[in-house]
C-alpha positions, 0 to 999 in steps of 0.5 A, a space after each residue: 348601261 353607261 349612257 343612253 347611246 349604248 341602251 338603245 344600241 342594246 335595247 330590244 322588244 322583249 317577249 319572253 319573259 322568265 317567271 321572277 317578280 319585278 322589284 317594287 323600285 323599279 316597277 316606281 321608277 317605270 312609272 315615274 319615266 311615263 309621269 316624266 314624259 314629254 307631252 304637247 302643252 304640258 296637258 298629260 292627257 295619259 292614264 297608266 293601269 298597272 296590272 299584275 294578276 296573273 289573270 287579268 293579265 291572261 284574259 288581256 292577253 286574249 284582246 287581240 289575236 296576234 302579238 299578244 303573247 307577252 302579256 301572259 306571260 309579262 311580270 307586270 302590264 302597264 296599259 296606257 289610255 289617253 284622253 283625245 280631248 284633253 289634247 289633238 296629240 293624244 297618240 304622240 303624248 301616249 306612245 312617248 310615254 311608253 317609250 319613256 317606260 320601255 328605256 326605262 326598263 331596258 335600264 333596271 336590266 328589265 325586257 319591255 315590249 310595245 303591244 298595240 291596242 288601238 285600231 286591232 281587233 280579236 279573231 271574231 271582230 271585236 275591238 281590242 279597247 273594248 276588251 280591255 276598257 271591260 277587263 279594267 274598267 277603263 272609261 270610254 271616254 279614254 283612248 287605249 293605245 298600248 300595254 307596255 309589257 315589262 319583266 326579267 328576260 327569258 331570251 337575249 338579243 345581240 346589240 344592233 350592229 350600228 354599221 346596218 342602221 339605215 342612214 338612206 332614210 335620213 335626207 339633208 336640207 331637202 327629200 333626195 331619192 335613193 336609188 
């Protein structure tokens, strides 16, 4: 990518991946991006669990009843957990870290997808967090925000057309109702 704006136009959530592994240096860069992400008061309340094992990924793909297919096919997933006691902005801190991983993956030519975990449930009503926590041995004091899936893309998406951006959602100086 030549610049961030072009990367933003071209980045999409990718839900289908090839079987190709991701280079270890690329994995490191993606995790480095998460560790570089800003957090409220520089608390850095996040923790990351990297999962490459196919059986473990398959189990994580069962953590909720919809939208988890990318977990089962990605090269690796990053579980983003956060200590709510460390920061009242724990959701924001975890979300920014995940977003930085998405941007770094895109810059490397890889696909990624956010899989929401917090406040989601398996088909039997079990909280998704409980399934992820049990599968990976994550302590009870951590909230599990999401799983970021990463891999080589097995689908192509067109860049966003900047002419189709929803500028009506932007208000200048004060709220203005658009009719």
